[in-house]
C-alpha positions in Angstrom: 14.9 -34.3 -28.6 12.5 -37.2 -27.8 11.2 -38.4 -24.5 9.9 -42.0 -24.2 7.8 -43.2 -21.2 5.6 -46.1 -20.2 2.4 -45.0 -18.3 4.4 -42.3 -16.6 3.8 -39.0 -18.4 0.4 -39.6 -20.0 -1.4 -37.4 -17.4 -0.4 -34.4 -15.3 2.8 -33.8 -17.3 3.2 -30.2 -18.5 5.7 -29.5 -21.4 4.2 -26.7 -23.5 7.1 -27.0 -26.1 5.9 -30.5 -27.1 5.0 -30.5 -30.8 4.8 -34.2 -31.6 3.2 -37.0 -29.7 3.2 -40.7 -30.6 0.5 -42.8 -28.9 1.5 -46.5 -28.7 -0.7 -47.5 -25.9 -4.3 -48.3 -26.9 -7.2 -47.3 -24.7 -11.0 -47.2 -24.7 -11.1 -44.5 -22.0 -12.2 -41.1 -23.3 -10.6 -39.4 -20.3 -7.2 -41.1 -20.6 -7.2 -40.6 -24.4 -8.0 -36.9 -24.0 -5.3 -36.5 -21.3 -2.6 -38.2 -23.4 -3.4 -36.4 -26.6 -3.6 -33.0 -24.9 -0.1 -33.2 -23.6 0.9 -31.2 -26.7 -2.1 -28.8 -26.9 -0.6 -26.0 -24.7 1.0 -23.0 -26.3 4.7 -22.5 -25.6 6.1 -19.1 -24.5 9.6 -20.3 -25.5 8.9 -21.4 -29.1 6.8 -20.3 -32.0 4.8 -23.6 -31.9 1.5 -23.3 -33.8 0.3 -26.9 -33.6 1.1 -30.4 -32.4 1.3 -33.6 -34.6 -0.3 -36.7 -33.2 0.7 -40.2 -34.3 -1.7 -42.8 -33.1 -0.2 -46.3 -33.3 -2.7 -47.9 -30.8 -5.9 -47.3 -32.8 -7.6 -45.1 -30.1 -8.6 -42.5 -32.7 -10.5 -45.1 -34.6 -12.4 -46.2 -31.4 -13.0 -42.7 -30.0 -12.5 -40.2 -32.8 -10.6 -37.0 -32.7 -10.4 -35.3 -29.3 -12.7 -32.5 -30.5 -15.4 -35.1 -31.4 -15.6 -36.6 -27.9 -19.1 -36.6 -26.5 -18.7 -36.1 -22.8 -22.4 -36.3 -22.1 -22.8 -39.9 -23.3 -22.2 -42.7 -20.7 -19.0 -44.8 -21.0 -19.5 -47.8 -23.4 -19.0 -51.3 -22.1 -16.0 -53.2 -23.4 -16.7 -55.7 -26.1 -14.7 -58.3 -28.0 -15.2 -56.5 -31.2 -14.8 -52.7 -31.0 -17.2 -50.6 -33.0 -15.3 -47.7 -34.8 -16.2 -44.1 -33.9 -15.2 -42.8 -37.4 -15.8 -43.6 -41.0 -13.3 -43.2 -43.8 -14.2 -41.3 -47.0 -14.0 -43.3 -50.2 -13.0 -40.2 -52.2 -10.2 -38.7 -50.2 -9.6 -41.1 -47.2 -10.4 -38.4 -44.6 -11.7 -39.8 -41.2 -15.0 -38.3 -40.1 -17.3 -38.8 -37.0 -20.1 -41.3 -37.4 -22.6 -38.6 -36.6 -21.7 -36.8 -39.8 -22.8 -37.9 -43.3 -20.6 -35.3 -45.1 -16.8 -35.6 -45.4 -15.0 -32.7 -43.9 -12.2 -33.1 -46.4 -13.9 -33.1 -49.8 -17.7 -32.8 -49.2 -18.5 -36.4 -50.2 -22.0 -37.4 -49.1 -22.1 -40.8 -47.4 -25.1 -42.8 -48.8 -27.9 -43.6 -46.4 -28.3 -47.4 -46.1 -31.6 -49.1 -46.4 -33.0 -49.7 -42.9 -33.6 -53.3 -42.1 -36.3 -54.6 -39.9 -35.5 -55.3 -36.3 -35.9 -59.0 -36.8 -33.6 -59.0 -39.9 -30.9 -57.1 -38.1 -31.0 -59.3 -35.0 -31.0 -62.5 -37.0 -27.6 -64.2 -36.8 -26.1 -61.6 -34.5 -24.5 -62.3 -31.2 -27.7 -61.2 -29.5 -29.5 -64.2 -31.0 -26.7 -66.7 -30.4 -27.4 -69.2 -27.6 -31.1 -69.2 -27.6 -32.3 -72.3 -25.9 -35.2 -74.6 -26.9 -38.6 -72.9 -27.0 -37.0 -69.5 -26.6 -38.3 -66.9 -29.1 -38.0 -63.2 -30.0 -40.9 -61.0 -29.3 -41.4 -57.3 -30.2 -42.3 -54.9 -27.4 -45.5 -53.1 -28.3 -45.3 -50.5 -25.5 -43.7 -49.8 -22.2 -45.5 -48.1 -19.2 -44.0 -46.4 -16.2 -45.6 -46.4 -12.8 -44.6 -45.3 -9.3 -45.2 -47.8 -6.5 -44.6 -47.9 -2.7 -43.0 -50.8 -0.8 -41.2 -51.3 2.5 -37.9 -50.2 0.9 -39.2 -46.9 -0.3 -40.8 -45.3 -3.4 -39.8 -46.8 -6.7 -40.2 -46.2 -10.4 -41.0 -49.3 -12.4 -41.1 -49.8 -16.2 -43.3 -52.6 -17.4 -43.1 -54.1 -20.9 -46.2 -55.2 -22.9 -45.4 -57.6 -25.8 -47.0 -57.4 -29.2 -49.9 -59.8 -29.4 -50.1 -60.5 -25.7 -52.5 -59.0 -23.2 -50.4 -59.8 -20.1 -47.2 -57.7 -19.4 -43.9 -59.5 -19.4 -42.5 -60.5 -16.1 -39.3 -58.6 -16.7 -39.3 -55.0 -15.5 -36.8 -52.2 -15.0 -37.1 -50.5 -11.7 -35.3 -47.6 -9.9 -35.1 -47.0 -6.1 -33.5 -44.2 -4.1 -34.0 -44.9 -0.4 -31.0 -47.0 0.3 -27.4 -46.4 -0.8 -27.2 -49.5 -3.0 -30.5 -48.6 -4.6 -29.2 -45.2 -5.5 -26.0 -46.7 -7.0 -28.1 -49.1 -9.1 -30.4 -46.3 -10.2 -27.5 -44.2 -11.4 -26.0 -47.1 -13.3 -29.3 -48.1 -14.9 -30.3 -44.5 -15.7 -27.2 -43.7 -17.7 -27.0 -47.2 -19.2 -30.5 -46.8 -20.6 -29.9 -43.4 -22.2 -30.6 -41.0 -19.4 -28.4 -37.9 -18.9 -25.5 -37.8 -16.3 -27.7 -35.6 -14.1 -29.4 -38.4 -12.2 -33.0 -37.9 -10.9 -33.2 -37.5 -7.1 -36.5 -39.4 -6.6 -39.2 -41.3 -8.4 -41.3 -38.3 -9.1 -38.4 -36.5 -10.9 -37.6 -39.7 -12.8 -41.2 -40.0 -13.9 -41.1 -36.4 -15.3 -37.9 -37.3 -17.2 -38.9 -40.7 -18.4 -38.7 -39.6 -22.1 -34.8 -39.6 -21.7 -34.6 -43.4 -21.5 -34.3 -45.7 -24.4 -37.4 -47.7 -25.3 -37.3 -51.5 -25.1 -37.7 -52.9 -28.6 -37.3 -56.7 -28.5 -37.1 -59.4 -25.9 -35.6 -63.0 -25.8 -37.6 -65.4 -23.7 -39.8 -68.4 -23.3 -43.7 -68.1 -23.4 -45.5 -70.1 -20.7 -49.2 -71.0 -20.6 -51.0 -70.9 -17.2 -54.7 -70.7 -16.7 -55.3 -69.7 -20.3 -52.9 -66.8 -20.1 -49.5 -66.6 -21.8 -46.6 -65.3 -19.5 -43.2 -64.6 -20.8 -40.0 -65.5 -18.9 -37.6 -62.9 -20.2 -33.9 -63.7 -20.4 -32.6 -60.6 -22.3 -34.1 -57.3 -23.4 -32.9 -55.3 -26.4 -33.2 -51.6 -25.5 -31.3 -49.8 -28.2 -32.3 -48.5 -31.6 -30.6 -50.3 -34.5 -27.5 -48.3 -35.4 -27.4 -47.1 -39.0 -23.7 -46.9 -40.2 
């Protein structure tokens, strides 16, 4: 017996005897994917069901991996025009494996480690470098410093970027505030977006103590400006993530 539904029984539906699920709807949501796939994970007191077969016609498994591979601590990823797969396929046996693993679970095949390219080589020709205007350039971030400062809207944490080969810091900063509601909401978004854990700091002092959780800025796109013998950078975009090695 088969039961077909459209966005009706994907969550909150309990049928322990279910032993086969066909996912036709694609999704990027880890929560929705887990809910739909787990409709057949319950043991049935009425049958001798030992497992449940999952057919994924929507490609959610390629985007999110198997349900036991889901990383609930990582923040949700933003939607993009070109989805990055969450699995790699073994050349020897065809088994799908999580990107975090270099050994195939099916046959033990070792995935070769690619040669790491420089940041400039990796960014060259990518969508990050597309649309650079006249006089805009790439500049490597030499270091980033964090400081606590006090203004009329409360105590804030600010991260200042220092560019390689320039004495003056860039005019683009990342800051966190906690006094007002909208500041706390922005702080939560920025903290998780830049690599912090889902346990959000409650104030600037706590954030300073956990600053190592955040991703480091690596490259900026902007326009250098000369004024009074000092070069200032008007930053348009900042590249915060490490280059992924697949």
